[in-house]
N, C-alpha and C positions, 0 to 999 in steps of 0.2 A: 773280468778283465777282458780285453779285446782278444786275447789268446784263447780263452774259454769260448767266447761267443763266435770265434771264427771256426771252431771245431764243431759247432752245433748247427743242426741236429746230427746225431751220430747213429751208426748202425745199432740195432738192438744188442744190448749187452756192452756196447762200446763205452757208454757213458759210465757204466759201473767200473769197467777197467780204468778209464780215465781218473775217476774219483779215487780209486784205490791207489793208482799211481801218485796222485797228488798228496794223498794222506801218507804215503811212505816218504815222499820228499820233505813233508813237514814233520816227519818223525813221530807221527801218531797212529800209525797202522796197527800197532799192537792193540789199540783201544777200539778197533773197527772190525766187525765181522759181517760177512755177506750171509744173508738169510732169505731164501726163496719163499719162505712161508709168510713173509711180511706182506701186509696189505693195508692199504688206507682206502677208505670208502669214497672220497671225494674224486670226481671225474675230471677235474681240471688239471691234474698232474700230467706233465708231458715227458717226464724223465725219471730219474732216480728218486726214490723216496727213502726216509730214513726215520729211526726213532732213537732216543737216548735213554739209556737204562743205567742208573746208578750201580756202582759196584757194592755189594752188601759188605758191611763191616762187622767182623765177629760172627755171632749167631743171628745176625739181622736177616730177616726174610727178604727175598727178591720181591719188590713191590711192583715190578713191571716198568713200563715206560714213563718218563717224566716230561718228554718233550717229543715232538714229531713234526715232520714237514717233508718238503721235497721241492723238485724242480717244476715250475709252471711258467710256460713262455707266452701263453695267450691271455691270461687273466688280467693282468694290469693293462695290456694293450686295448682292452675294451673300453677303457676310460681315458685313452690318450688321444690327442688330436690325430684324425685321419686313421685311427686304429692301428697305428704302427706297432710293430713287434718290440716288446721290452722283455728280454730274458730276466727271469727272477728265480730265486730261491728263498723259500720262507719257512719259518718255524714257529710253532706255538708251543707254550710252556704251560704245564700243569702246576700252577701256583700251589693250590691246596695240597697236592700230593708231595710237593717239595717241602712245604711247611710241615707236613706230617713227619717226613723223614727227618728234618732238622730238629723237630721237637724231641724224637726218639734219641737222636745222637747227642743232643745237648743237655740230657737229664743230669749227667755227671759233670758238666762243663761250668766253669765259672762265668758268671754274667757280669763280673765286675773285676777291675784291675786293682782294687783296693786290697791291701795286705792286712790292715789292722782297723778294727772298729773300736774307738774308745767309748766306753759305756759307763754307766753307774746305775745303782738301784736305789739311790736316795735322792731326796728333794734338795734343791739349793746347791747343786754342784756343777752348774753349767760352766762357771769360770774355771773351776778345777779341770773339768774335762777339756776345755780350751787350752789350758797350760800343758796338759799331756799331749794333746794334739800338735800343739806347736813344737814341742820337744822332739816328736817323731818327724815332724816335717823338716826340722833343721837338720836331722840326720838322713834326709832323703828317703825316708819311709813313706810309702803311699798309704796314708791313713785317712780316716773319715770319722764322723760322728753324726748322731742325729741332732738336729738343731733346735729341737723343742726344748723348752726349759727343763721339763721334768718328765722325760719319757720313761715308760715302764720297762723294767729290765727284760721281761719276757719279750717285748716288742723288739728290743735291741738284739736279743738272741735270734729271733726269727729273721731279722733284717740280715744278719751275718749268714745264717743258714740259706736264705733264699737267694742271696747274691754270691754265695760261695767265698765269703771272706774268711780266710782261714784262722785269724787270730782275734780275740777280743782282749782289749786292755781295760780292766775293770777297776774303778776306784770307788771307795766309800769312806765313811768317817774313820773306820779303824785303819784302813790303808794309809790315809792321809796322816793320821797321827803317828804312824810307824815309818812313814817316809817310803812306803812300798806301793806296788802296783800288782794286782791279780791278773795273770795272763791265763787265758782259757783258750784251748784248742777246739775249734768249732766241730770238727768232725767226731772226735773221740770224747769231748767234754771234760777232758783232763785240765786240772787247774794247778797253778803254782804261784806262790808269792815271790816276788823278786824286788830287790832294792831299786829305787829310782834310778841310781847310777848304773845299774846293770840292765835297765829297761831295753835300750836300743839293741845291745848285743844279743839278749835273750829273744827279742822279737825277730831279728834277722835269723837266728838259729832255727826258730820255729817256722819261719816262712820257707827257708831253704829245705827243711825237712819235709814240709808239705809239698813243695815242688818236686822233690825226689820221689815221693810216694805217688804222685799224680801222673808222672811222665809216663807216655805210652811205651809199651815194650817194642823193642826195635826187631 
């Protein structure tokens, strides 16, 4: 802004004081620390330099900085008409390090918003799976199924585990004959037979139970 540019260049240390003042005004001073040991090797910096360090979660180790940058007033001006001064602040982000942190933190996170995967372990039940799927959809249950005609049951189990889908609704010839559906909890692998009329209610109970178990501690 013109206000910042008007106050630049500043006395040694004055830029740090100004930066910390602005951080306080924006309410983020608690997330900023002044470190005299911080150094960056590039010589085009003309003012404050900074690095971003993610706060560790739980037993997670500190991985160091994931971004860094600073103030440089002369670099961009080298490429401007007549070499005019263009005050700048820049930052570079360590994508690979950020991805590594995200991968660690997302191991126990769901990668899908689906609550129920409708499955079957026998051939020729595509239409029956579609009927159960539609029944769940009509009750606003976020459900899905594999759209192959005859997917292997193990493949369907792995799909639920990989995407963090908490419940499987499984049908077979015996379940169809009895008017029931087998519900399986993905995490515990516990199974129960429920009447088709109770399916939606039981599914919601299992979904809510799973959400309660996975809620982070306050």
